[in-house]
C-alpha positions in Angstrom: -145.7 38.2 -3.5 -144.4 35.3 -5.2 -142.2 35.9 -8.0 -143.5 35.0 -11.7 -142.7 31.7 -12.5 -140.6 30.3 -15.5 -138.0 27.7 -16.1 -134.9 26.8 -17.1 -132.9 24.4 -18.7 -129.4 24.2 -17.6 -130.4 21.1 -15.1 -127.7 17.9 -15.7 -124.7 19.7 -17.1 -124.9 22.3 -14.6 -122.3 20.2 -12.5 -119.6 20.2 -15.4 -120.1 23.3 -16.7 -123.7 23.6 -18.7 -123.5 24.1 -22.5 -120.7 25.9 -22.1 -118.9 22.4 -20.8 -120.4 20.2 -23.3 -117.6 20.0 -25.7 -114.6 19.3 -22.9 -117.4 16.6 -21.7 -118.3 15.1 -25.3 -115.6 12.7 -25.1 -116.0 12.1 -20.9 -120.0 11.7 -21.1 -121.6 8.7 -22.6 -125.1 7.7 -22.7 -125.1 8.3 -18.9 -129.0 8.4 -17.1 -131.9 7.4 -18.4 -135.4 9.7 -19.4 -137.3 6.9 -20.3 -140.3 6.4 -17.8 -143.0 4.5 -17.9 -146.9 6.2 -16.6 -146.8 5.6 -12.8 -147.0 7.1 -9.8 -144.3 7.7 -7.3 -144.4 8.9 -3.6 -143.0 12.8 -3.3 -141.8 14.7 0.3 -144.5 14.2 3.1 -146.2 17.6 4.0 -149.5 18.9 5.1 -152.2 20.2 2.6 -151.2 23.1 0.8 -153.0 26.6 0.0 -154.7 26.3 -3.9 -154.2 30.3 -3.9 -153.0 31.3 -7.3 -149.5 32.9 -8.0 -149.8 36.4 -7.8 -149.8 38.1 -11.1 -150.8 34.8 -12.9 -153.3 36.0 -15.4 -156.6 34.2 -16.0 -156.9 32.8 -19.3 -158.3 30.1 -21.8 -155.8 27.9 -22.7 -155.0 27.3 -26.9 -157.2 24.7 -28.6 -153.5 23.1 -29.4 -150.3 24.0 -31.3 -149.0 24.0 -34.6 -148.7 20.2 -35.9 -145.0 19.3 -36.7 -142.9 16.0 -36.4 -142.0 15.6 -32.4 -138.4 15.0 -31.9 -136.6 13.4 -29.7 -139.5 10.9 -28.8 -141.6 14.0 -27.6 -145.4 12.6 -28.1 -147.2 14.0 -31.2 -150.2 16.0 -30.3 -153.0 16.6 -32.5 -155.5 20.5 -33.1 -154.2 24.1 -34.1 -153.7 27.0 -32.1 -153.6 30.9 -33.7 -150.6 31.7 -31.6 -147.1 31.6 -33.1 -143.6 32.0 -31.8 -141.5 35.1 -33.2 -137.6 36.0 -33.4 -136.7 39.3 -31.7 -133.8 41.6 -31.9 -131.3 40.7 -29.7 -129.2 43.8 -28.3 -126.0 44.2 -30.2 -123.2 42.8 -28.4 -125.0 40.2 -26.2 -124.3 36.8 -26.6 -125.7 33.4 -25.0 -128.7 33.9 -22.9 -129.5 31.3 -19.9 -132.7 32.5 -18.3 -136.2 35.3 -18.6 -138.9 36.3 -16.2 -141.4 38.6 -17.2 -142.9 40.2 -13.4 -145.6 42.4 -15.4 -147.9 42.4 -18.8 -145.4 45.0 -20.1 -141.8 44.3 -18.1 -139.5 41.4 -18.9 -135.8 40.8 -17.6 -133.3 37.9 -19.1 -129.7 37.5 -18.2 -127.0 35.2 -20.2 -123.0 34.4 -20.3 -121.4 31.5 -21.1 -121.8 28.9 -18.1 -118.2 28.5 -16.2 -116.9 30.9 -18.4 -114.9 34.2 -18.1 -117.6 36.3 -18.8 -119.2 38.7 -19.5 -122.2 38.5 -18.2 -125.5 39.9 -19.4 -128.8 41.5 -18.1 -131.3 42.6 -20.9 -134.9 44.0 -20.7 -137.9 44.6 -22.1 -140.5 47.1 -21.5 -143.1 45.8 -24.0 -143.9 42.2 -23.3 -140.8 40.9 -25.0 -140.7 42.2 -28.7 -138.3 44.7 -28.0 -134.9 44.7 -25.7 -132.4 46.9 -24.5 -128.8 46.1 -22.4 -129.5 46.5 -19.0 -125.8 46.0 -17.5 -122.6 44.1 -18.2 -120.7 41.9 -15.4 -117.7 41.9 -17.2 -116.3 38.3 -15.7 -118.7 35.0 -14.8 -121.7 34.2 -15.9 -125.7 34.8 -15.2 -128.1 31.4 -14.5 -131.4 32.8 -13.1 -133.2 36.0 -12.4 -136.4 36.5 -9.9 -137.9 39.6 -10.1 -141.2 39.6 -6.9 -141.5 43.0 -8.5 -141.2 44.8 -11.9 -138.7 46.9 -10.4 -137.5 44.3 -8.1 -135.4 41.5 -9.5 -132.0 39.4 -8.0 -129.7 37.9 -10.6 -127.7 34.5 -9.8 -124.3 32.8 -11.2 -121.1 32.1 -10.7 -117.2 33.1 -11.4 -114.5 31.4 -10.9 -111.5 32.0 -9.0 -108.1 30.5 -7.3 -110.6 28.2 -5.0 -113.3 27.4 -7.9 -116.3 28.5 -8.8 -118.1 30.8 -6.5 -121.2 32.4 -6.2 -122.4 36.0 -7.6 -125.4 38.0 -7.0 -126.8 40.9 -8.7 -129.5 42.9 -7.2 -131.9 46.1 -9.0 -134.7 48.3 -7.3 -135.1 50.8 -9.8 -136.3 48.7 -12.6 -132.7 47.3 -14.0 -131.5 51.2 -14.4 -128.9 50.3 -11.5 -127.4 47.0 -10.5 -125.7 46.3 -7.1 -123.2 43.2 -6.7 -123.7 41.1 -3.5 -121.5 38.7 -1.4 -123.1 35.3 -1.0 -121.8 33.1 1.3 -119.3 30.5 -0.7 -120.7 27.0 0.7 -123.4 27.8 -1.4 -121.4 27.3 -4.8 -121.9 29.2 -8.1 -125.6 29.3 -8.2 -128.4 27.8 -10.5 -131.3 29.5 -9.4 -133.0 32.0 -7.5 -136.7 32.4 -6.2 -138.4 35.0 -4.6 -141.5 35.1 -1.7 -141.4 38.9 -1.4 -139.7 41.6 -2.5 -137.6 41.5 0.6 -137.0 37.2 0.8 -135.8 35.4 -1.9 -133.9 31.5 -1.9 -130.9 30.8 -4.3 -129.4 27.1 -4.6 -126.2 26.2 -6.6 -123.3 23.8 -6.6 -122.3 23.6 -3.2 -123.4 22.5 0.2 -126.1 25.1 1.9 -129.4 27.3 0.5 -128.4 30.6 0.4 -131.5 33.3 2.0 -131.9 36.8 1.8 -134.6 38.7 3.6 -133.3 42.3 3.1 -133.7 42.2 -0.4 -130.5 40.6 -1.3 -128.3 42.9 0.3 -127.5 40.0 2.7 -127.3 36.4 2.2 -127.3 33.8 5.2 -127.1 29.5 4.5 -129.3 26.8 5.3 -128.8 23.2 5.2 -129.7 21.2 2.2 -132.9 19.8 3.1 -132.4 15.6 4.3 -131.5 13.2 1.2 -130.5 15.8 -1.1 -126.8 16.5 -2.4 -127.1 18.5 -5.0 -130.0 21.2 -5.8 -130.5 22.3 -8.8 -133.8 24.3 -8.6 -136.1 26.4 -6.4 -139.5 27.9 -6.9 -141.7 29.4 -4.8 -145.2 29.9 -7.0 -146.8 31.5 -3.4 -145.8 33.7 -0.6 -145.5 30.0 1.4 -145.3 27.2 -0.7 -141.7 26.2 -2.9 -140.0 23.2 -3.7 -136.8 22.5 -4.7 -135.6 19.9 -7.2 -132.3 18.1 -7.4 -130.9 14.4 -6.9 -129.5 12.4 -3.9 -126.7 10.7 -3.5 -124.4 8.6 -6.4 -122.9 9.1 -9.8 -125.1 11.2 -11.7 -125.7 8.2 -14.1 -127.7 6.3 -11.1 -128.3 9.3 -8.9 -131.9 9.6 -7.8 -134.0 12.6 -8.8 -135.5 14.2 -5.5 -137.6 17.0 -4.1 -138.2 18.8 -1.1 -141.2 21.5 -0.1 -141.2 24.1 2.0 -144.7 25.6 3.5 -143.4 28.6 5.3 -141.7 30.4 2.6 -137.9 28.6 2.8 -137.6 28.9 6.1 -137.6 24.8 6.6 -137.7 22.1 4.3 -139.5 18.5 4.3 -136.7 15.3 4.1 -136.6 15.0 -0.1 -137.9 12.3 -1.5 -137.3 10.4 -4.6 -139.6 11.7 -7.2 -138.3 9.6 -10.7 -135.6 8.3 -11.9 -131.5 9.6 -12.6 -130.3 11.9 -12.8 -131.9 14.6 -11.1 -135.3 17.2 -10.8 -134.3 20.0 -12.8 -136.6 22.7 -13.9 -140.1 23.1 -11.6 -143.2 24.9 -12.6 -146.1 25.3 -10.6 -149.5 26.6 -11.4 -150.3 27.7 -7.7 -149.3 25.4 -4.5 -150.5 22.0 -5.6 -150.5 21.7 -9.1 -146.9 21.4 -10.5 -144.9 19.9 -13.5 -141.4 18.5 -13.3 -138.5 17.6 -15.4 -136.4 14.8 -15.0 -133.3 15.6 -16.8 -130.3 13.4 -17.6 -126.7 14.9 -17.7 -125.7 13.2 -21.1 -124.6 14.9 -23.6 -126.9 13.1 -26.1 -129.9 14.3 -24.1 -129.1 17.9 -22.5 -131.8 20.1 -23.0 -134.6 17.2 -22.8 -136.6 16.0 -19.9 -139.3 14.0 -19.0 -142.4 15.4 -17.3 -143.4 14.4 -14.2 -146.8 16.2 -13.1 -148.5 16.6 -9.3 -151.6 17.9 -8.0 -151.3 18.0 -4.2 -148.4 19.3 -3.8 -145.7 16.9 -4.5 -146.5 14.0 -2.3 -146.9 11.9 -5.4 -146.0 12.4 -8.7 -147.1 11.1 -12.0 -144.6 9.7 -14.3 -145.5 10.7 -18.3 -143.6 8.3 -21.6 -142.5 10.9 -23.6 -139.4 13.4 -24.0 -139.7 17.3 -24.0 -137.6 20.2 -23.7 -135.2 21.4 -20.9 -137.5 24.3 -19.4 -140.8 24.6 -18.8 -143.8 27.2 -17.3 -147.1 26.8 -16.3 -150.4 28.7 -16.3 -153.3 27.4 -15.0 -153.6 23.9 -17.1 -151.3 25.6 -20.3 -147.3 24.8 -20.3 -144.9 25.3 -22.7 -141.2 23.7 -22.3 -138.7 24.8 -24.3 -135.5 22.9 -25.3 -132.7 21.4 -27.2 -132.2 18.5 -29.5 -128.3 17.8 -29.8 -126.9 16.6 -33.2 -123.4 14.9 -32.1 -121.7 15.5 -35.6 -122.2 19.2 -35.8 -121.7 18.9 -31.4 -124.4 21.8 -31.7 -128.3 21.9 -30.5 -131.1 22.6 -32.4 -133.9 24.6 -30.4 -137.7 22.8 -29.7 -140.6 23.9 -27.9 -143.6 22.2 -27.0 -147.5 22.7 -25.4 -149.5 21.1 -23.1 -153.2 21.7 -22.3 -153.9 19.4 -19.4 -151.9 20.3 -17.1 -148.4 18.7 -18.6 -149.9 15.1 -19.0 -150.1 15.5 -22.9 -147.5 17.2 -25.3 -147.3 18.4 -28.9 -144.1 19.4 -30.5 -144.0 23.2 -31.8 -142.4 25.1 -34.8 -139.6 27.7 -33.5 -138.4 30.3 -36.1 -134.5 29.5 -34.4 -131.9 26.9 -35.2 -130.0 27.5 -32.2 -130.9 25.9 -28.2 -133.5 27.2 -25.8 -132.9 27.6 -22.3 -136.1 29.0 -20.7 -139.2 30.0 -21.1 -141.8 32.1 -18.9 -145.1 33.1 -19.5 -148.0 35.4 -18.2 -150.5 34.2 -19.8 -151.4 31.0 -21.8 -150.7 32.5 -24.5 -148.0 35.0 -23.6 -144.5 33.5 -23.2 -141.1 34.6 -23.7 -138.2 32.0 -24.5 -134.4 32.9 -24.6 -131.3 30.9 -25.7 -128.6 31.0 -28.0 -125.9 29.3 -30.1 -123.5 26.4 -29.3 -120.4 26.1 -28.8 -119.8 29.4 -29.5 -122.0 30.8 -27.4 -121.7 34.1 -29.2 -125.6 35.2 -30.0 -128.4 35.3 -27.7 -131.8 34.6 -29.0 -135.0 36.2 -28.0 -138.8 34.4 -29.5 -141.9 35.5 -28.0 -145.1 33.2 -28.4 -148.5 34.7 -28.3 -151.7 35.1 -31.1 
């Protein structure tokens, strides 16, 4: 069973420390990279025709007719229409700070993870048993951070991140098989580097990626991890998604400085056992989050590592499993989650005067081609979103630069 797909907004600055590294990077980074794109089609990774089966657990539903009308920030296409669905702020457990990722493996069960990226700790796992309305603290790690979580079932999850040691950034993985009541730390080969994303095709097989020179794979539910070489052409892998038990895609960048390195993708048709040679799918600087409604229809976000564009992405769309991509000339958030033709993107816009980020959300009802901005009840940045249906989503984030308080929003009628 494939893991329920969610999208995170870590991308570009993961190389230098995510939002936690922005304060140190603000003076070092200018407006490098570029998100502007003209509507065109780019070749993608060569691969055989994929199965079009929907991901396990995806809920069929009718996409909402639009989003709450508002002025589109950061160059986003202003849309029309209205929807009865709204965003609602939810209480975060006491003591829980910055949240990086969220996933909802069932209608009722959701998990979120956090911690200051590249920070000294602590890191958190929180859980909800009512679809994201109420949350409780499940686990606190005294050091390190957690950037991503994947749950192939309501009881089985793998959370990944990193820690700082004498040798640099090290990978970290936590595993639960009892719905979050207990978590076990498992060793991951150090050459994978601090982990940025994870996806599971079954309760036993998961794939984790990070800032190192290899991909980590487990076939026993996370107890042991082995390495695979990076797909040919990729030098940095930021994201991985597996919408079915066989089809997976990784996104990242090729050689060169971040400001000019090409955004690239590679696909697997055997659950991550082997990968196609990566091909260029967009401009600088990386293919960040990718969400696939099935094995053919995916929306990716080209991300820039520049401080003033962190938390945003330029959408690219494929309807043939990554063989070709269409570029959309607009800017949305840094994270995306799609169910059938309905996609929601969340992120943040940067205010250089205040050195802070403000939350933003966007809705597409045509598979990522056109986007409408949405009002959100938070002034803090949003890092990730997980949608169980077209009208049931959870988004998480937190305040910056303090990283002391987390944010949880739910979207629904």
